[in-house]
C-alpha positions in Angstrom: -11.8 -39.1 26.9 -9.0 -39.5 28.7 -7.8 -36.0 30.2 -4.1 -36.3 28.1 -5.9 -37.2 25.1 -8.3 -34.5 25.2 -5.5 -32.1 25.7 -3.7 -33.3 22.6 -7.0 -32.7 20.8 -7.4 -29.0 21.9 -3.6 -28.5 21.3 -4.1 -30.1 17.7 -7.3 -27.8 17.2 -5.6 -24.8 18.4 -2.4 -25.3 15.8 -4.9 -26.1 13.1 -7.0 -23.0 13.9 -4.2 -20.7 14.2 -2.6 -22.1 10.6 -6.5 -21.7 8.9 -6.3 -18.1 10.1 -2.9 -17.0 8.9 -3.8 -19.0 5.5 -7.0 -17.3 5.3 -6.0 -13.9 5.7 -3.1 -14.5 3.3 -5.6 -15.6 0.9 -7.9 -12.9 0.9 -5.1 -10.2 1.4 -2.9 -10.9 -1.6 -5.8 -10.0 -4.1 -5.6 -6.4 -3.1 -2.3 -5.8 -4.3 -2.9 -7.9 -7.2 -6.0 -5.9 -8.5 -3.6 -2.9 -7.9 -1.1 -4.2 -10.0 -3.1 -5.6 -13.1 -6.2 -3.7 -13.2 -10.0 -4.2 -13.3 -9.7 -6.6 -16.5 -6.7 -8.3 -15.3 -8.2 -9.1 -11.7 -11.5 -10.4 -14.0 -9.2 -13.0 -15.9 -7.7 -14.4 -12.4 -11.0 -14.3 -10.7 -13.0 -16.1 -13.3 -10.9 -19.4 -12.9 -10.0 -18.9 -9.0 -13.1 -21.0 -8.3 -11.7 -24.1 -9.8 -8.7 -23.6 -7.8 -10.8 -23.0 -4.7 -12.8 -25.8 -4.9 -9.8 -28.3 -5.4 -8.3 -26.8 -2.5 -11.6 -27.3 -0.3 -11.4 -30.9 -1.4 -7.7 -31.3 -0.7 -7.7 -29.1 2.6 -11.3 -29.4 4.4 -13.5 -31.6 2.6 -11.9 -35.1 2.0 -9.2 -34.7 5.1 -11.9 -34.5 7.3 -13.5 -37.4 6.0 -10.5 -39.8 5.9 -9.4 -38.6 9.4 -13.0 -40.1 10.4 -12.1 -43.4 8.5 -8.8 -43.5 10.3 -9.9 -42.7 13.8 -12.8 -45.5 13.1 -9.7 -48.4 12.6 -8.9 -50.4 15.8 -5.0 -50.8 15.1 -2.3 -49.3 13.0 -2.5 -51.8 10.4 -6.0 -51.2 9.5 -5.4 -47.2 9.6 -2.6 -47.6 7.0 -4.7 -49.6 4.7 -7.9 -47.7 4.9 -5.9 -44.7 4.3 -4.3 -46.5 1.3 -7.8 -47.3 -0.2 -8.7 -43.7 0.4 -5.7 -42.7 -1.5 -6.8 -45.1 -4.5 -10.5 -44.0 -4.6 -9.1 -40.4 -4.5 -6.8 -41.0 -7.3 -9.3 -42.2 -9.7 -11.5 -39.2 -8.9 -8.6 -36.6 -9.4 -7.7 -38.3 -12.5 -11.2 -37.9 -14.0 -11.3 -34.1 -12.9 -7.9 -33.5 -14.3 -8.7 -35.2 -17.8 -12.1 -33.4 -17.9 -10.5 -30.2 -17.4 -7.8 -30.6 -19.8 -9.8 -31.9 -22.7 -12.9 -29.6 -21.6 -10.9 -26.4 -21.2 -12.1 -24.5 -24.7 -15.6 -25.7 -23.9 -15.6 -24.5 -20.0 -14.1 -21.1 -21.2 -16.7 -20.6 -24.1 -19.5 -21.2 -21.7 -17.6 -18.6 -19.6 -18.2 -16.2 -22.4 -14.1 -15.9 -22.9 -12.3 -18.5 -25.0 -9.2 -16.9 -24.0 -9.2 -18.6 -20.6 -8.9 -22.0 -21.8 -5.1 -22.1 -21.0 -5.4 -20.8 -17.5 -8.0 -23.6 -16.8 -5.6 -26.1 -18.3 -2.7 -24.6 -15.9 -5.0 -24.8 -12.9 -6.1 -28.6 -13.7 -2.8 -30.0 -12.8 -3.3 -29.1 -9.0 -5.9 -32.0 -8.9 -3.3 -34.4 -9.7 -1.8 -33.5 -6.1 -5.0 -33.6 -4.3 -4.9 -37.3 -3.5 -1.5 -37.3 -1.6 -2.5 -33.9 0.0 -6.4 -35.1 1.2 -4.9 -38.5 2.3 -1.8 -37.3 4.2 -3.4 -34.6 6.0 -6.5 -36.9 6.7 -4.2 -39.7 8.4 -2.5 -37.6 10.7 -5.6 -35.6 11.8 -7.2 -39.1 12.3 -4.5 -39.7 14.4 -5.0 -36.4 16.4 -1.6 -34.9 15.0 -2.6 -31.6 13.5 1.1 -30.2 12.9 1.7 -31.6 9.4 -1.8 -30.3 8.0 -0.9 -26.8 9.7 2.4 -26.7 7.9 1.5 -27.9 4.8 -1.2 -25.6 4.6 1.0 -22.6 5.5 3.5 -23.5 2.8 0.6 -24.0 0.2 -0.3 -20.6 0.8 2.7 -18.7 1.1 4.2 -20.5 -2.0 1.4 -19.5 -4.2 0.8 -16.0 -3.2 4.5 -15.2 -3.8 4.0 -16.9 -7.3 1.0 -14.7 -8.1 2.5 -11.5 -7.0 5.6 -12.4 -8.9 3.5 -12.9 -12.0 1.7 -9.7 -11.6 5.1 -8.0 -11.2 6.5 -9.3 -14.3 3.3 -8.9 -16.1 3.3 -5.3 -15.5 7.3 -4.9 -16.0 7.5 -7.0 -19.2 4.2 -5.7 -20.8 2.3 -9.4 -20.7 -1.2 -9.6 -21.7 -3.9 -10.3 -18.7 -4.4 -13.7 -19.9 -0.4 -14.7 -19.9 -0.6 -13.1 -16.7 -3.5 -15.0 -15.5 -1.9 -18.7 -17.0 1.4 -18.0 -14.7 -0.6 -16.9 -11.6 -2.9 -20.0 -11.8 0.3 -22.0 -12.2 1.1 -21.0 -8.7 -2.0 -23.7 -7.8 0.3 -27.0 -8.9 3.7 -25.4 -7.9 2.2 -24.8 -4.3 0.6 -28.2 -4.4 4.2 -29.8 -5.2 6.0 -27.9 -2.4 3.0 -28.8 0.3 3.0 -32.1 -0.6 6.7 -32.4 0.4 5.7 -32.7 3.8 4.0 -35.9 3.3 6.9 -37.5 1.5 7.8 -40.2 4.0 4.1 -41.0 5.1 3.2 -41.5 1.4 6.7 -43.7 0.6 5.8 -45.9 3.5 1.9 -46.3 3.5 0.6 -45.5 0.1 3.4 -46.7 -2.4 5.3 -49.4 -0.4 4.0 -52.9 -0.3 0.9 -53.6 2.1 2.3 -53.7 5.9 3.1 -57.5 7.0 0.7 -57.7 10.3 -3.0 -58.5 9.2 -5.8 -55.9 10.3 -7.6 -57.2 13.3 -11.0 -56.9 11.6 -11.9 -56.6 7.8 -11.8 -53.4 6.2 -14.9 -52.1 4.5 -14.9 -53.0 0.4 -13.7 -50.4 -2.4 -17.5 -50.5 -3.4 -18.7 -49.5 0.3 -15.8 -47.2 0.5 -16.4 -45.1 -2.5 -20.1 -44.8 -1.7 -19.2 -43.4 1.9 -16.8 -41.1 -0.1 -19.8 -39.9 -2.5 -22.1 -39.5 0.4 -20.4 -38.3 3.6 -17.2 -37.0 2.0 -19.1 -35.4 -0.9 -21.3 -33.6 2.1 -18.2 -32.3 3.7 -16.7 -31.0 0.5 -20.2 -29.2 -0.5 -20.3 -27.6 3.0 -17.0 -26.4 2.9 -16.8 -24.9 -0.7 -20.8 -23.2 -0.4 -19.1 -19.8 -1.0 -17.0 -20.8 -3.8 -19.5 -22.5 -5.5 -21.7 -19.4 -5.6 -18.3 -17.7 -7.2 -18.1 -20.5 -10.0 -22.0 -19.6 -10.9 -20.6 -16.1 -11.2 -17.8 -17.0 -13.6 -20.5 -18.5 -15.9 -23.1 -15.9 -15.7 -21.9 -12.6 -14.9 -19.8 -11.5 -17.7 -22.1 -13.3 -20.4 -25.1 -11.4 -18.7 -23.3 -8.1 -18.8 -22.8 -8.5 -22.7 -26.2 -9.7 -23.3 -27.5 -6.5 -21.1 -25.5 -4.5 -24.0 -22.1 -4.0 -22.4 -19.0 -4.6 -24.7 -17.0 -7.4 -23.9 -14.1 -5.3 -22.7 -16.2 -3.2 -20.5 -18.0 -6.2 -19.4 -14.8 -8.1 -18.3 -13.8 -4.8 -16.3 -17.0 -4.7 -14.8 -16.7 -8.1 -13.7 -13.5 -7.4 -12.2 -14.9 -4.6 -10.1 -17.5 -7.0 -8.9 -14.8 -9.2 -7.8 -13.4 -6.8 -5.3 -15.9 -7.9 -2.7 -14.5 -11.4 -2.8 -11.5 -10.7 -0.5 -13.4 -8.2 1.5 -15.9 -10.8 2.6 -13.3 -13.3 3.3 -11.6 -10.8 5.6 -15.0 -10.2 7.2 -15.5 -13.9 7.5 -12.0 -14.2 9.1 -13.1 -11.8 12.1 -16.4 -13.3 12.4 -15.4 -17.1 12.5 -12.1 -16.7 14.1 -12.9 -16.5 17.6 -16.3 -18.6 17.5 -14.1 -21.2 16.2 -12.2 -21.7 19.4 -15.3 -23.0 21.0 -15.2 -26.0 18.9 -13.2 -28.3 20.9 -15.4 -27.3 24.1 -18.4 -28.5 21.8 -16.9 -31.6 20.9 -16.0 -32.4 24.5 -19.6 -31.7 25.9 -21.0 -33.9 23.4 -18.4 -37.0 24.2 -19.0 -36.5 28.0 -23.0 -36.2 27.1 -23.5 -33.0 28.7 -26.6 -31.6 26.8 -27.0 -28.4 28.9 -23.2 -27.5 28.5 -23.2 -28.3 24.7 -26.3 -25.9 24.6 -24.3 -23.1 26.4 -21.4 -23.5 24.1 -23.7 -23.9 21.1 -25.5 -20.3 22.2 -21.9 -18.7 22.7 -20.5 -19.8 19.4 -24.0 -18.7 17.8 -23.8 -15.5 19.5 -20.4 -14.2 19.0 -20.3 -15.2 15.3 -23.7 -13.4 14.9 -22.4 -10.2 16.7 -19.1 -10.1 15.0 -20.3 -10.8 11.5 -22.9 -8.0 12.1 -20.5 -5.6 13.5 -18.0 -6.5 10.4 -21.0 -6.1 7.8 -22.5 -2.9 9.1 -18.8 -1.4 9.4 -17.8 -2.7 6.2 -21.3 -1.4 4.4 -20.9 2.3 5.9 -17.4 2.8 5.2 -17.5 1.1 1.7 -16.7 4.3 -0.5 -13.8 5.1 1.7 -12.4 1.2 1.7 -13.0 0.9 -2.3 -11.0 4.3 -2.6 -8.3 2.9 -0.5 -7.7 -0.4 -1.6 -8.8 -0.5 -5.2 -8.1 3.3 -6.2 -11.8 4.3 -7.2 -15.1 4.2 -6.3 -16.7 1.9 -9.0 -19.0 -0.7 -8.2 -19.5 0.9 -4.3 -23.2 0.1 -4.5 -22.6 -3.7 -5.8 -19.9 -4.2 -3.0 -22.5 -2.7 -0.3 -24.9 -5.3 -1.3 -22.1 -7.9 -1.9 -21.0 -7.6 2.0 -24.0 -8.6 3.5 -23.1 -12.0 2.5 -20.6 -11.8 5.3 -23.7 -12.3 8.1 -25.2 -15.1 6.2 -22.2 -17.1 5.4 -20.8 -16.6 9.3 -23.9 -18.2 10.4 -23.8 -20.8 7.8 -20.4 -21.7 8.8 -21.6 -21.8 12.6 -24.5 -23.6 12.2 -22.9 -26.4 9.9 -20.2 -26.9 12.6 -22.7 -27.5 15.2 -24.9 -29.6 12.9 -21.9 -31.8 11.9 -20.9 -32.5 15.5 -24.7 -33.8 16.0 -24.4 -35.8 12.9 -27.5 -34.0 11.4 -26.6 -33.7 7.5 -30.0 -33.6 5.7 -30.8 -29.9 6.6 -27.5 -28.5 5.6 -27.2 -30.5 2.2 -31.0 -29.5 1.2 -29.9 -26.0 2.7 -27.1 -25.9 -0.1 -29.1 -27.3 -2.5 -31.6 -24.6 -2.1 -29.1 -21.9 -2.0 -27.4 -23.1 -5.0 -30.4 -23.6 -7.0 -31.2 -20.1 -6.3 -28.1 -18.6 -7.7 -28.4 -20.6 -10.8 -31.8 -20.0 -11.6 -31.7 -16.2 -10.8 -28.0 -14.8 -11.2 -28.2 -14.5 -15.3 -31.5 -12.9 -15.2 -30.6 -10.5 -12.4 -27.3 -9.5 -14.1 -29.1 -8.9 -17.5 -31.7 -6.6 -15.8 -29.5 -4.7 -13.0 -25.7 -5.8 -13.9 -23.3 -6.5 -11.3 -25.9 -5.0 -8.3 -28.1 -7.9 -9.5 -25.2 -10.5 -9.2 -24.5 -9.1 -5.6 -28.3 -9.4 -4.6 -28.5 -12.9 -5.9 -25.5 -13.9 -3.7 -27.0 -12.4 -0.6 -30.2 -14.4 -1.4 -29.0 -17.5 -1.9 -27.1 -17.3 1.4 -30.1 -16.2 2.9 -32.0 -19.2 1.5 -29.0 -21.3 2.6 -29.4 -20.6 6.2 -32.9 -20.5 6.6 -33.4 -23.9 5.5 -30.5 -25.1 7.7 -32.2 -23.0 10.6 -35.9 -24.5 10.3 -34.3 -28.0 9.6 -32.3 -27.8 12.7 -33.3 -29.0 16.1 -35.4 -26.7 18.1 -32.9 -26.0 21.0 -30.5 -24.8 18.1 -33.3 -22.9 16.1 -34.0 -21.2 19.8 -30.3 -20.1 20.3 -31.0 -17.0 17.9 -34.5 -15.9 19.6 -33.5 -16.1 23.3 -33.6 -13.4 25.6 -34.2 -10.6 23.2 -30.6 -10.9 22.1 -31.2 -10.4 18.3 -33.5 -7.2 19.3 -29.9 -5.7 21.1 -27.9 -6.4 18.2 -29.9 -5.0 15.7 -30.5 -1.8 17.6 -26.8 -1.6 18.6 -25.8 -2.4 14.9 -28.1 0.3 13.5 -26.5 2.9 16.2 -23.0 2.1 15.5 -23.9 2.5 11.7 -25.3 5.6 12.0 -22.5 7.4 14.3 -19.9 5.8 11.6 -21.7 7.8 8.7 -21.9 11.1 10.8 -18.5 11.0 11.5 -17.3 10.4 8.2 -19.6 13.0 6.8 -18.3 15.6 9.3 -14.5 14.6 8.6 -15.3 15.1 4.9 -17.0 18.3 5.5 -13.9 19.6 7.4 -11.4 18.6 4.9 -13.2 19.4 2.0 -14.5 17.1 -0.9 -11.2 17.2 -3.1 -9.0 16.0 -0.1 -11.6 13.7 1.0 -11.5 11.9 -2.4 -7.7 11.3 -2.3 -6.6 7.8 -1.5 -4.4 8.7 1.5 -7.6 10.7 3.4 -9.7 7.6 2.4 -7.2 5.7 4.4 -7.4 8.1 7.3 -11.4 8.3 7.4 -11.1 4.3 7.2 -9.3 3.9 10.4 -11.1 6.7 12.1 -14.3 5.1 11.0 -13.2 1.7 12.5 -12.1 2.9 15.9 -15.2 4.7 16.3 -17.3 1.5 15.5 -15.3 -0.4 17.6 -15.6 2.0 20.3 -19.4 2.5 20.0 -20.1 -1.2 19.7 -18.1 -2.5 22.4 -19.5 0.3 24.7 -23.2 -0.5 23.5 -22.4 -4.2 23.8 -21.2 -3.4 27.6 -24.2 -1.4 28.4 -26.7 -3.4 26.9 -25.3 -6.4 28.7 -25.6 -8.1 25.0 -23.0 -11.0 26.3 -23.0 -13.5 28.8 -19.6 -13.9 30.8 -19.0 -17.3 28.8 -19.5 -15.4 25.6 -17.3 -12.5 26.5 -14.2 -14.6 27.6 -14.1 -15.8 23.6 -13.5 -12.4 22.8 -10.5 -10.6 22.6 -9.6 -8.6 25.9 -12.7 -10.4 27.1 -11.6 -10.4 30.8 -11.5 -6.5 30.6 -14.7 -6.6 29.5 -16.1 -8.7 32.3 -14.4 -6.2 34.7 -16.4 -3.2 32.8 -19.5 -4.9 33.0 -19.0 -5.8 36.2 -18.5 -1.8 37.2 -21.8 -1.1 35.1 -23.8 -3.2 37.2 -22.4 -1.5 40.3 -23.3 1.9 38.4 -26.7 1.1 37.9 -27.2 -0.6 41.4 
């Protein structure tokens, strides 16, 4: 790969990574003020339908654009690139119309199977975003296939900013004007198609020129695949990428169909069940934030991984893979242990009560397995190893579908949290066992896992003891206020970070390569060097 071209790829990957990071933070953070404004039942109404939006945006943002970019990159000339994009647009248009009409016509049926027919108008509202999916996915995929990541990054940010602004406005007017929760939910979910329209404007020139105008005059230098073959590739390859990108959202969709109904079967009144589902849904933004922390820095290694593969450097590829897995695992472990130990204070600070603290503590463990799944799928995709991924995802989803309702009936929202963690653990276990031997060994080399578990345990114990000490000093009444919960959380986070970093340096948890990926990595390397001098 030429150096200039490689630099373009790296810069594009960096731009897209930064925009994705900002979008993910926005996507996680807005749900905290939303819950505070509309309460547990209002939050339940929004979260019941959110997975439908999440799946649509995963298709439009990650799964299909990545597949279309691959199709475009395969073409030898500009005419072929534009024609393959046009065919992809036609196929996706057919798919999106099927989904759109399916949701519109089946809204009442879907809502009834979620246990709440009042959700039907909200399902109808979110369905409109699928109309814009082909335009967004094809535009993003075309430019990514030409290694131009700017349009995708800009459209992604526009979509999130517009959507979040509309949702918060809907929540505000709901409180101000006394709307019921379902009217608020309908307006909030109307943000999805409105945001899709705004982000689609970025691709207006591209669409008018390549998708809607007559076919370009110069004939392609080689025949394009037929619609039949292309559709088959869309289903198999594109479907796999969409499935991988939507793993966590698919588990949430199972929750939408089983948790509320399971709670009612358990004996809860419908209104109580809705509120409990809203409490359970508090875990989703926390897991999202934890995943942003866990995967943001390891994602910076992806271009180097791709470069090592392109240059056929297996040793360098293994080193980069090890660095990626170790950094992701360490950060996800630290985030998981930190959130579990501080959950009572975080729950009080962000959501104003201690309801569901146990369920949230269990749910938070999802971060660990979800981060590992994200990292391993990135590596497996770069190796074109899809079998283990597909089997793993199907096994995990089957676990969730088969066990969730039963566990909710017997154990309430604690059961739903446990099954989510179990499902992700099954997914990762299957992927890990089905991955190449070198990739399996990455987790087991040089006692890394034992060091990390010991360090995480020490960090968790120190944070818990520190929180108990502060609570004893200020007294139980003051400690239960929202302001003091915030102070304890900040102090706990700072103590946890200091203990983890100091322990990682002392135990030499990371190699030099891995330290450079972390923030302030150069300073940590100097600290390690001083530690070595001290030991000698």
